[in-house]
Backbone as CSV, one residue per row, in Angstrom:
resi,resn,N_x,N_y,N_z,CA_x,CA_y,CA_z,C_x,C_y,C_z
1,MET,31.490,-5.884,-35.315,32.066,-6.247,-34.039,32.508,-5.017,-33.270
2,SER,32.941,-4.010,-33.976,33.418,-2.806,-33.297,32.279,-2.056,-32.618
3,ALA,31.055,-2.202,-33.137,29.913,-1.525,-32.512,29.620,-2.113,-31.144
4,SER,29.729,-3.422,-30.987,29.469,-4.035,-29.688,30.570,-3.703,-28.693
5,ILE,31.812,-3.631,-29.172,32.921,-3.253,-28.289,32.769,-1.804,-27.862
6,GLU,32.328,-0.961,-28.779,32.119,0.447,-28.451,30.992,0.608,-27.428
7,ALA,29.910,-0.171,-27.606,28.806,-0.116,-26.650,29.252,-0.611,-25.285
8,LEU,30.068,-1.660,-25.259,30.571,-2.181,-23.994,31.499,-1.184,-23.326
9,SER,32.295,-0.478,-24.111,33.208,0.507,-23.533,32.455,1.685,-22.930
10,GLN,31.281,1.984,-23.450,30.493,3.083,-22.894,29.739,2.660,-21.643
11,HIS,29.395,1.383,-21.559,28.571,0.910,-20.445,29.292,-0.148,-19.617
12,TRP,30.591,-0.068,-19.469,31.353,-1.072,-18.738,30.989,-1.083,-17.261
13,ALA,30.698,0.081,-16.686,30.372,0.129,-15.252,29.053,-0.590,-14.984
14,THR,28.078,-0.413,-15.859,26.792,-1.092,-15.696,26.956,-2.595,-15.880
15,ALA,27.766,-3.003,-16.839,27.988,-4.429,-17.070,28.672,-5.075,-15.867
16,ILE,29.653,-4.417,-15.293,30.321,-4.950,-14.099,29.362,-4.985,-12.924
17,PHE,28.532,-3.967,-12.780,27.548,-3.924,-11.691,26.578,-5.104,-11.794
18,VAL,26.061,-5.364,-12.983,25.131,-6.484,-13.176,25.842,-7.801,-12.914
19,LEU,27.076,-7.933,-13.362,27.841,-9.161,-13.129,28.070,-9.389,-11.639
20,VAL,28.424,-8.359,-10.904,28.634,-8.481,-9.458,27.324,-8.861,-8.759
21,ILE,26.208,-8.283,-9.181,24.912,-8.628,-8.594,24.602,-10.102,-8.811
22,LEU,24.817,-10.605,-10.014,24.556,-12.011,-10.306,25.450,-12.928,-9.477
23,VAL,26.722,-12.565,-9.326,27.644,-13.377,-8.530,27.225,-13.373,-7.062
24,VAL,26.877,-12.225,-6.523,26.465,-12.147,-5.118,25.180,-12.937,-4.879
25,CYS,24.201,-12.808,-5.767,22.946,-13.565,-5.606,23.201,-15.067,-5.679
26,GLY,24.022,-15.493,-6.635,24.358,-16.908,-6.732,25.095,-17.403,-5.500
27,ALA,26.024,-16.610,-4.984,26.763,-16.989,-3.774,25.823,-17.108,-2.579
28,MET,24.875,-16.203,-2.446,23.927,-16.284,-1.320,23.077,-17.534,-1.404
29,ILE,22.634,-17.883,-2.600,21.813,-19.090,-2.763,22.635,-20.332,-2.444
30,LEU,23.880,-20.384,-2.930,24.727,-21.548,-2.667,25.095,-21.660,-1.187
31,VAL,25.453,-20.566,-0.566,25.821,-20.598,0.854,24.631,-21.009,1.709
32,SER,23.458,-20.499,1.422,22.294,-20.874,2.225,21.920,-22.337,2.012
33,ALA,22.188,-22.884,0.835,21.907,-24.301,0.584,22.851,-25.189,1.375
34,PHE,24.098,-24.778,1.534,25.061,-25.605,2.263,25.028,-25.368,3.767
35,VAL,24.812,-24.138,4.198,24.896,-23.800,5.611,23.537,-23.874,6.309
36,GLY,22.477,-23.757,5.569,21.141,-23.708,6.155,20.804,-24.935,6.976
37,GLY,19.967,-24.733,8.010,19.592,-25.829,8.888,18.688,-26.831,8.209
38,ARG,18.915,-28.088,8.558,18.106,-29.152,7.981,17.393,-29.948,9.063
39,THR,17.360,-29.462,10.248,16.738,-30.214,11.333,15.229,-30.144,11.240
40,ARG,14.605,-31.190,11.694,13.151,-31.241,11.748,12.750,-31.312,13.212
41,GLY,11.706,-30.627,13.529,11.236,-30.666,14.907,9.791,-30.238,14.994
42,ARG,9.221,-30.462,16.174,7.813,-30.126,16.363,7.595,-28.621,16.285
43,ALA,8.498,-27.848,16.860,8.328,-26.396,16.899,9.000,-25.704,15.719
44,LYS,9.576,-26.459,14.805,10.311,-25.858,13.694,9.409,-25.042,12.770
45,ASN,8.199,-25.496,12.538,7.309,-24.814,11.604,6.312,-23.875,12.281
46,GLU,6.459,-23.637,13.579,5.557,-22.708,14.269,6.007,-21.276,14.033
47,ALA,5.033,-20.405,13.993,5.351,-18.983,13.834,5.929,-18.445,15.137
48,PHE,7.012,-17.718,15.043,7.693,-17.172,16.215,8.168,-15.782,15.844
49,GLU,7.611,-14.797,16.512,7.948,-13.432,16.137,8.239,-12.616,17.377
50,SER,9.370,-11.996,17.409,9.797,-11.112,18.483,9.764,-11.797,19.839
51,GLY,10.105,-13.057,19.886,10.170,-13.769,21.154,8.838,-14.197,21.709
52,VAL,7.766,-14.036,20.963,6.434,-14.390,21.431,5.882,-15.483,20.531
53,VAL,5.459,-16.580,21.171,4.861,-17.653,20.397,3.454,-17.223,20.009
54,GLY,3.102,-17.395,18.751,1.802,-16.954,18.264,0.665,-17.778,18.843
55,ALA,-0.465,-17.125,19.042,-1.672,-17.796,19.518,-2.736,-17.669,18.447
56,GLY,-3.326,-18.760,18.066,-4.359,-18.711,17.041,-3.749,-18.762,15.662
57,THR,-4.583,-18.481,14.692,-4.112,-18.518,13.318,-3.946,-17.106,12.781
58,ALA,-3.248,-17.007,11.696,-3.070,-15.705,11.043,-4.175,-15.450,10.034
59,GLN,-5.073,-16.403,9.879,-6.165,-16.283,8.921,-7.357,-15.618,9.599
60,LEU,-7.358,-14.299,9.635,-8.446,-13.548,10.240,-9.398,-13.058,9.160
61,ARG,-10.672,-13.123,9.460,-11.659,-12.564,8.534,-11.940,-11.136,8.978
62,LEU,-11.531,-10.212,8.155,-11.740,-8.808,8.479,-13.005,-8.325,7.787
63,PRO,-13.728,-7.442,8.451,-14.905,-6.869,7.789,-14.502,-6.042,6.563
64,ALA,-15.427,-5.885,5.677,-15.157,-5.144,4.437,-14.842,-3.680,4.729
65,LYS,-15.208,-3.182,5.880,-14.956,-1.767,6.196,-13.463,-1.470,6.284
66,PHE,-12.667,-2.453,6.685,-11.224,-2.236,6.713,-10.689,-2.011,5.297
67,TYR,-11.203,-2.763,4.349,-10.786,-2.587,2.958,-11.303,-1.256,2.423
68,LEU,-12.464,-0.840,2.872,-13.014,0.445,2.462,-12.120,1.585,2.944
69,VAL,-11.657,1.482,4.177,-10.746,2.500,4.703,-9.458,2.527,3.884
70,ALA,-8.958,1.351,3.520,-7.742,1.299,2.705,-7.972,1.953,1.345
71,MET,-9.128,1.715,0.744,-9.419,2.337,-0.551,-9.561,3.845,-0.411
72,PHE,-10.218,4.307,0.666,-10.318,5.756,0.886,-8.931,6.365,1.017
73,PHE,-8.068,5.689,1.768,-6.717,6.205,1.948,-6.008,6.322,0.612
74,VAL,-6.083,5.289,-0.206,-5.398,5.320,-1.499,-5.968,6.419,-2.382
75,ILE,-7.288,6.522,-2.423,-7.918,7.529,-3.275,-7.499,8.933,-2.862
76,PHE,-7.595,9.238,-1.571,-7.289,10.601,-1.148,-5.793,10.854,-1.060
77,ASP,-4.998,9.801,-0.930,-3.566,9.971,-0.988,-3.134,10.316,-2.406
78,VAL,-3.711,9.644,-3.385,-3.412,9.957,-4.786,-3.914,11.359,-5.123
79,GLU,-5.065,11.732,-4.575,-5.565,13.088,-4.791,-4.565,14.108,-4.261
80,ALA,-4.059,13.872,-3.065,-3.087,14.800,-2.490,-1.818,14.857,-3.335
81,LEU,-1.412,13.736,-3.883,-0.230,13.703,-4.736,-0.431,14.558,-5.989
82,TYR,-1.571,14.384,-6.643,-1.839,15.173,-7.848,-1.991,16.660,-7.518
83,LEU,-2.646,16.954,-6.414,-2.816,18.368,-6.062,-1.493,19.013,-5.655
84,TYR,-0.611,18.239,-5.053,0.708,18.778,-4.727,1.484,19.099,-6.004
85,ALA,1.428,18.185,-6.953,2.110,18.440,-8.230,1.496,19.651,-8.935
86,TRP,0.177,19.784,-8.843,-0.466,20.943,-9.452,-0.046,22.231,-8.739
87,ALA,0.038,22.173,-7.387,0.396,23.365,-6.633,1.821,23.825,-6.944
88,VAL,2.690,22.891,-7.237,4.064,23.261,-7.579,4.108,24.009,-8.906
89,SER,3.252,23.614,-9.842,3.285,24.227,-11.173,2.073,25.119,-11.432
90,VAL,1.511,25.723,-10.402,0.284,26.500,-10.575,0.505,27.729,-11.459
91,ARG,1.658,28.359,-11.364,1.897,29.568,-12.177,2.044,29.226,-13.656
92,GLU,2.654,28.060,-13.942,2.843,27.676,-15.337,1.546,27.173,-15.960
93,SER,0.680,26.561,-15.156,-0.552,25.984,-15.722,-1.645,27.023,-15.926
94,GLY,-1.605,28.114,-15.202,-2.556,29.214,-15.404,-3.988,28.834,-15.065
95,TRP,-4.911,29.540,-15.715,-6.334,29.316,-15.430,-6.817,27.955,-15.903
96,ALA,-6.241,27.454,-16.986,-6.641,26.133,-17.469,-6.304,25.061,-16.437
97,GLY,-5.137,25.156,-15.833,-4.754,24.210,-14.784,-5.631,24.343,-13.557
98,PHE,-6.002,25.601,-13.230,-6.883,25.817,-12.078,-8.255,25.197,-12.319
99,ILE,-8.787,25.352,-13.506,-10.103,24.775,-13.834,-10.034,23.251,-13.821
100,GLU,-8.959,22.685,-14.350,-8.807,21.231,-14.341,-8.694,20.694,-12.916
101,ALA,-7.945,21.389,-12.055,-7.821,20.953,-10.664,-9.160,21.069,-9.946
102,THR,-9.920,22.110,-10.246,-11.241,22.264,-9.635,-12.171,21.139,-10.076
103,ILE,-12.142,20.787,-11.346,-12.966,19.668,-11.831,-12.552,18.372,-11.148
104,PHE,-11.258,18.159,-11.004,-10.739,16.966,-10.329,-11.238,16.889,-8.890
105,ILE,-11.168,17.997,-8.171,-11.637,18.026,-6.781,-13.144,17.802,-6.722
106,LEU,-13.888,18.399,-7.642,-15.344,18.223,-7.636,-15.750,16.778,-7.931
107,ILE,-15.035,16.106,-8.817,-15.337,14.700,-9.093,-15.084,13.854,-7.859
108,LEU,-13.972,14.085,-7.192,-13.698,13.326,-5.965,-14.699,13.657,-4.863
109,PHE,-15.089,14.913,-4.786,-16.085,15.297,-3.789,-17.433,14.650,-4.086
110,ALA,-17.800,14.573,-5.360,-19.046,13.895,-5.736,-18.991,12.423,-5.353
111,GLY,-17.853,11.784,-5.531,-17.699,10.390,-5.105,-17.828,10.236,-3.607
112,LEU,-17.266,11.181,-2.845,-17.387,11.145,-1.389,-18.831,11.350,-0.953
113,VAL,-19.543,12.268,-1.590,-20.953,12.481,-1.268,-21.771,11.234,-1.591
114,TYR,-21.467,10.594,-2.714,-22.168,9.361,-3.083,-21.949,8.277,-2.024
115,LEU,-20.709,8.104,-1.591,-20.430,7.106,-0.558,-21.144,7.433,0.744
116,TRP,-21.231,8.712,1.070,-21.917,9.117,2.288,-23.416,8.831,2.176
117,ARG,-24.004,9.115,1.021,-25.438,8.884,0.810,-25.788,7.396,0.791
118,VAL,-24.880,6.578,0.256,-25.116,5.141,0.198,-25.002,4.520,1.587
119,GLY,-24.267,5.152,2.478,-24.091,4.630,3.827,-22.767,3.915,4.016
120,ALA,-21.839,4.101,3.101,-20.549,3.430,3.213,-19.695,4.003,4.329
121,LEU,-20.024,5.172,4.812,-19.238,5.797,5.876,-19.804,5.541,7.262
122,LYS,-20.852,4.764,7.368,-21.430,4.438,8.673,-20.631,3.293,9.268
123,TRP,-19.996,3.547,10.407,-19.103,2.551,10.980,-19.798,1.673,12.007
124,ALA,-20.727,2.227,12.743,-21.366,1.460,13.810,-22.416,0.521,13.226
125,PRO,-22.485,-0.715,13.743,-23.554,-1.616,13.289,-24.924,-1.066,13.649
126,SER,-25.939,-1.467,12.908,-27.270,-0.909,13.122,-27.829,-1.290,14.488
127,MET,-27.490,-2.465,15.018,-27.976,-2.866,16.336,-27.403,-1.964,17.418
128,ARG,-26.137,-1.612,17.315,-25.525,-0.741,18.304,-26.160,0.641,18.251
129,LYS,-26.473,1.116,17.040,-27.129,2.415,16.915,-28.506,2.394,17.549
130,ALA,-29.248,1.294,17.321,-30.596,1.201,17.888,-30.530,1.192,19.408
131,ARG,-29.559,0.469,19.987,-29.420,0.446,21.448,-29.022,1.813,21.987
132,SER,-28.131,2.510,21.276,-27.716,3.828,21.765,-28.864,4.827,21.679
133,ARG,-29.702,4.720,20.653,-30.863,5.607,20.560,-31.860,5.306,21.666
134,ALA,-32.058,4.016,21.948,-32.989,3.641,23.023,-32.482,4.123,24.367
135,SER,-31.178,4.025,24.605,-30.638,4.487,25.868,-30.696,6.004,25.962
136,ASP,-30.520,6.693,24.827,-30.636,8.145,24.819,-32.055,8.587,25.146
137,LEU,-33.036,7.867,24.618,-34.441,8.210,24.856,-34.827,7.927,26.305
138,SER,-34.289,6.856,26.896,-34.653,6.527,28.268,-34.005,7.483,29.247
139,GLU,-32.818,8.025,28.919,-32.149,8.955,29.811,-32.807,10.334,29.738
140,GLY,-33.278,10.690,28.596,-33.770,12.047,28.360,-35.176,12.163,28.762
């Protein structure tokens, strides 16, 4: 029994913090249950944001290119994060760290070249490109 009392005496601030969090969360749930609005109306379930009534639905079909841009951002953002950490410790890592960072950059560069060769970086639809080429030829 003394071991649990000793552990509690060492971590009393954390125990009180967790207890206060639980009490506050419970109080918020109870207050919102009693004070919250219960009215029903035609406009009650409509989306309303910043004083503007929404038009249309929020279910938009986005082209896959938007997701591709998001993946590129994540990939190169993580690359920048790792390279920043490497740059901070470049003196401690020495030549081995430099070679590892170079291999890391080359692998990512190979992936970028692959995406470019596959055509994943082409943003304009092929019909728009064909029309722009035809207009370029007619002007020239």
